[in-house]
C-alpha positions as CSV (number, residue, x, y, z in Angstrom):
1,M,-12.5,3.2,-13.6
2,S,-11.3,2.2,-10.1
3,A,-8.7,4.1,-8.2
4,P,-5.2,2.5,-8.0
5,H,-5.4,1.8,-4.3
6,E,-8.7,-0.1,-4.8
7,H,-7.0,-2.4,-7.3
8,E,-4.1,-3.0,-4.8
9,A,-6.7,-3.9,-2.1
10,D,-8.3,-6.4,-4.4
11,E,-4.9,-7.9,-5.1
12,R,-4.1,-8.1,-1.4
13,E,-7.4,-9.7,-0.7
14,A,-6.8,-12.4,-3.3
15,L,-3.3,-13.1,-1.9
16,Q,-4.7,-13.1,1.6
17,G,-6.6,-16.2,0.8
18,V,-3.5,-18.2,-0.3
19,T,-1.4,-17.5,2.8
20,P,-1.7,-20.4,5.2
21,S,-2.4,-19.6,8.8
22,R,0.7,-21.4,10.0
23,T,2.8,-19.2,7.8
24,G,1.5,-16.2,9.7
25,W,2.3,-17.8,13.0
26,L,5.8,-18.7,11.8
27,V,6.4,-15.1,10.7
28,A,5.1,-13.9,14.1
29,I,7.3,-16.2,16.0
30,A,10.4,-15.3,13.9
31,L,9.7,-11.6,14.3
32,A,9.2,-12.0,18.1
33,L,12.5,-13.9,18.4
34,L,14.5,-11.5,16.2
35,G,12.9,-8.2,17.1
36,G,13.8,-8.1,20.8
37,P,17.5,-9.1,20.5
38,M,18.0,-7.0,17.4
39,A,16.6,-4.0,19.3
40,T,18.8,-4.7,22.3
41,L,21.9,-4.9,20.1
42,V,21.2,-1.6,18.4
43,A,20.2,0.1,21.7
44,W,23.4,-1.2,23.3
45,L,25.6,0.0,20.4
46,G,23.8,3.4,20.6
47,S,24.7,3.6,24.3
48,M,28.4,3.4,23.6
49,K,28.5,7.0,22.6
50,S,30.9,9.2,24.6
51,G,29.5,11.1,27.6
52,G,27.5,8.2,29.0
53,W,23.8,8.3,29.8
54,S,22.1,11.6,30.6
55,P,18.7,11.9,32.1
56,W,17.4,13.0,28.7
57,M,18.8,9.9,27.1
58,L,17.2,7.7,29.8
59,I,13.8,9.4,29.8
60,V,13.2,10.6,26.2
61,F,15.6,9.2,23.6
62,G,16.2,5.8,25.0
63,P,12.5,4.8,25.4
64,A,11.7,6.2,21.9
65,L,14.6,4.3,20.3
66,E,13.8,1.0,22.1
67,E,10.1,1.1,21.3
68,V,10.7,1.9,17.7
69,L,13.3,-0.8,17.4
70,K,11.3,-3.5,19.1
71,S,8.4,-3.0,16.7
72,C,10.3,-2.1,13.5
73,L,10.5,-5.7,12.0
74,A,6.8,-6.3,12.6
75,A,6.0,-2.8,11.2
76,G,8.0,-3.6,8.1
77,V,6.0,-6.8,7.5
78,V,2.7,-4.9,8.1
79,D,3.8,-2.2,5.7
80,R,5.4,-4.2,2.9
81,R,4.0,-7.7,3.2
82,P,0.7,-7.5,5.1
83,R,-0.5,-10.8,3.5
84,L,2.1,-12.7,5.6
85,F,-0.2,-12.2,8.5
86,V,-3.6,-13.9,8.5
87,D,-4.8,-12.8,12.0
88,R,-4.3,-9.7,14.1
89,D,-3.3,-11.9,17.0
90,Q,-0.2,-12.8,15.1
91,I,0.9,-9.2,15.1
92,L,0.1,-8.9,18.8
93,L,2.1,-12.0,19.6
94,A,5.1,-10.7,17.5
95,G,5.0,-7.4,19.4
96,A,4.5,-8.6,22.9
97,W,7.1,-11.4,22.6
98,S,9.6,-9.0,21.0
99,G,9.3,-7.0,24.2
100,V,9.8,-10.1,26.3
101,C,12.9,-11.2,24.3
102,F,14.3,-7.6,24.6
103,A,13.8,-7.7,28.3
104,A,15.3,-11.1,28.7
105,V,18.5,-10.1,26.8
106,E,18.6,-6.8,28.8
107,A,18.1,-8.7,32.1
108,M,21.0,-11.1,31.3
109,I,23.2,-8.1,30.5
110,Y,22.3,-6.2,33.7
111,T,22.6,-9.3,36.0
112,N,25.8,-10.7,34.6
113,Q,28.0,-7.5,34.5
114,S,30.5,-8.8,37.0
115,L,32.1,-12.0,38.2
116,E,30.2,-11.7,41.4
117,P,26.6,-13.0,41.4
118,A,24.0,-10.2,41.1
119,P,21.9,-9.4,44.2
120,V,18.7,-11.5,44.3
121,E,16.6,-8.4,44.4
122,L,18.2,-7.1,41.1
123,V,17.6,-10.5,39.4
124,W,14.0,-10.6,40.6
125,Y,13.4,-7.0,39.6
126,R,14.9,-7.4,36.1
127,W,13.0,-10.7,35.4
128,T,9.6,-9.4,36.6
129,V,9.1,-5.7,36.5
130,C,11.3,-5.0,33.5
131,V,9.9,-7.9,31.5
132,V,6.3,-6.7,32.2
133,L,7.2,-3.1,31.2
134,H,8.8,-4.1,27.9
135,A,6.1,-6.6,27.0
136,A,3.3,-4.1,27.8
137,C,5.0,-1.3,25.8
138,S,5.6,-3.6,22.9
139,L,2.1,-4.9,23.0
140,M,0.8,-1.2,22.9
141,A,2.8,-0.6,19.8
142,A,1.6,-3.9,18.3
143,I,-2.0,-2.9,18.8
144,G,-1.3,0.1,16.6
145,L,0.3,-2.1,14.0
146,A,-2.7,-4.5,14.1
147,E,-5.0,-1.5,13.5
148,S,-2.7,-0.4,10.6
149,W,-2.9,-4.0,9.2
150,E,-6.7,-4.0,9.4
151,L,-6.9,-0.8,7.4
152,A,-4.4,-2.2,4.8
153,R,-6.5,-5.4,4.5
154,R,-9.6,-3.3,3.8
155,G,-7.7,-1.2,1.3
156,E,-8.2,2.0,3.3
157,R,-5.6,4.7,3.4
158,G,-3.9,6.1,6.5
159,G,-2.8,2.7,7.9
160,P,0.6,3.8,9.2
161,F,-0.9,6.7,11.0
162,A,-3.2,4.4,12.9
163,A,-0.2,2.9,14.6
164,L,1.4,6.2,15.7
165,P,-0.8,7.0,18.7
166,F,-0.2,3.5,20.2
167,L,3.6,3.8,19.6
168,L,3.6,7.3,21.2
169,A,1.7,5.8,24.2
170,A,4.3,3.0,24.5
171,I,7.1,5.6,24.4
172,M,5.4,7.7,27.0
173,L,4.8,4.8,29.4
174,H,8.4,3.6,29.0
175,G,9.7,7.2,29.4
176,G,7.5,7.7,32.5
177,Y,8.8,4.6,34.1
178,N,12.4,5.6,33.3
179,A,11.8,9.1,34.8
180,M,10.5,7.4,38.0
181,C,13.7,5.3,38.1
182,V,15.9,8.3,37.6
183,L,14.1,10.2,40.4
184,L,14.3,7.2,42.7
185,S,18.1,6.8,42.0
186,I,18.6,10.5,42.9
187,R,16.9,9.8,46.2
188,G,19.2,6.8,46.8
189,Y,17.2,3.8,45.6
190,A,19.1,1.5,43.2
191,M,17.1,0.0,40.4
């Protein structure tokens, strides 16, 4: 008699063959377009707490929250409906572009805070450096989700844990970048 998870793997494999490739790409695009703005909204709402931003919020909690939020929709699909993806590139696209969409919304917020036009340097910085940072971090997390998806496709256990080191690396990169910005702002550089 086969183990229950082996039966689930056979069922997933059978369903995998009936999911058209275009469905996976449509799911990836939807996740990319929804993940970033949703994460921005939740992060923005979280920042409205009393007391403002502390260095701990900027360096530790903020990056962790943002990286988890940017990848949570794709993670939900990988965990609950892995058959909606047909190719690991779909997961990578959903992750990276979720980061780009997050950065775009964040850039619009930071560069349109007043009636005066934002300095050209700030606009350039927000639309280049910050977009690359968020896309890279989200892509790191997505690589972990793709590994998790591959394990689920083969019916192997431990899939969610495969994503964890990549998510932690994304959080550390984002936190390290924020730490550098905090240190530079203390030294008088505005970012």
